[in-house]
N, C-alpha and C positions, 0 to 999 in steps of 0.2 A: 614157508608160505609162497615165496617167490618161485621156488621150483614147481609148485603146483599151480602157478598162475594166479595166486590170490594176492591182491594188493593189500597193504596194511599201513596204517599210520600209528605210530607208538607215541603215547603221551604219558608223562609221569605227573603226578600231583604230590608234591612234597610240602611238608610244613603244615599239614592240616591234620591235627590229632583227633578230629571228630569224624569217625569213619562214615557215618550216615551223611553228613554234610559233604564230605569228599566225594562220595558216590553220586550225590545229586549234582554237584558241580561238574563232574565228569559226564553226566547225562546231558547237561546243557552244552558242554563243549562238543559232544558227539552230535547233537542235533544241528550244530552249525556246520557240520561236515556233510559230505554226500555219501558217507559210508552206509552200508546196508546192515552191518552188525556192530554191536558194542560188546567188547570182550573185557571183562574184569579179571585181572590176575593180581592177587595179593603177593606182596614181596616175601612172604614166608612159605610159599608153595613152589614146588618144582614139578615138572611134567616132561614127558618125552617130546622129541622134536616134532612129531606129527600130532600132538595133542590138540593144538588150536585148530588145525585143518580138519581134524575129526569132528570137532564141535561145529565149526562153520559148515561142514559138509552135510550135517543132519538138516533135513528140510522141516524144521520146527522153529517156533518162535522163542522158546526158552529151553536151554539145555546146559548142563554143567557136568564137570567131573567131580568125583567124590575123593577128597583127601582125608587121611586119617585124623582123628582127634589128637590133640597134644596131651595124651594121658596114657598111663600104663594100663594095660588090659585092652587096648585097641578101641575099636568102634569108629563109625563114620557119621558125620552130621547130616544124614539123609533121612527124610521121613517118607518111607515107601508107601505108596497107595496100592499098586498092583504090579505084578511081574508076569509078563507073558513069555512063555518058553520060546516062542518063535520070533521074538523081538530083540534087537540089539540094544534097545533103550529100556529103562525102567520108568514107569509112570509114578511120579512122586507128588506129595503134598508140598514139600519144600526141599530145597537144596541150598548149600552154602554159596555165597557170592564170590568167594575167592578164586574160582575158576569157572566163570559163568559167561555164556554167550547169549545175547538178547538181540532179536531182530528189531529193526527200526519200527516196523509196523506195530509191534506190541507197545513200545514206548509212546508212539504217537497216539495210539488208541487210548491208552491210559490217561495221558495228559488231556486229551479232548474230553474224556468222560469225567475228569476230576479237576476242573478249573480251580476249585477251592483249595487245592494243595499247592498253589503258587505262593511263593514267599520271597521276601527280600532279605538278602544277607549283606551286611554293610560293606564287606570287602570285595565281594564277587558279583553282586547284582541279583537279578531275579532267577529263581530256579523252581523246580517242582519237587515236592517232598515225596518222591516215590520210594525212597529208602529211608525209613524212619523207624527207630526203635520205639515201639508203642505198647501200651496196655490195651488189650482188646478183651472185653468181658472179664476183666480182673486178672488176665494172664499176660505176662510180659513176653513180647516177641522182639527178637533182635532184628536189625534192619534187613538182613537177608531173608529170614523166614517171613517177615511182614511183607516184603516186596513180592514174594511168591504168593502169599494170600491175595494181595491186591491184583496181581497178574491173573490168578485163577478167577477172581471175581469179574474180570474183564475178558474172559473167554480163552485164556491161555492154558495150555497143558504144560506141566512142569516135568521135564525129562532129565534123567541122569544117564550118562554114558559110563557104565561100570567097568569098561575094559581098560581105562587109562590108568597106568600105574603112576601114583603121585606120592610126593613127600610133603610133610608139614614140619617146618623147622621151628623148634622151640629150644628148651634147654638141652634137648637131644633131637635127633632126626627120626621122625616117625614115617615109615614107608609102607605103602600097601596099594592093593588093587581091590576095589569094592567087589567085583564079581568073584574074587577068590576068598573073600571074608566069610 
């Protein structure tokens, strides 16, 4: 990032086993900064050196890389809406949060539109429940897909950069590039 002239502040959130709460706490920390983008990177994914710069370089509010599922037989946790042959990005309904870049403007717009999602957590204070595993119309949605739904409801397009080779580490290492899948 520094080679490309992109400033970055790295923060780790350790000791929080509730992923939805951890992501919401990190949103609060991000909003206290003057950063333009929030980048989530889960500790079980790897990516090439230029991966973050690629995501930040896309002039969109929400974009992520697709890493392989931790399962035999492959697959990627991306719900594709539309693929345009002349585009470097794929239009999606949802993408995983483990390698996701979000512009400040989207988070601020969502918070302004949904004040009812503000909550108090006893250890860390007030947050907004933008990342929540929830049932919607009888269907369970993980915090990543639910965030994408809420973002779309508030005017965001959800994009995937399929060109980034990623690994997802579990009992073994799963490696792949979505555009080659």
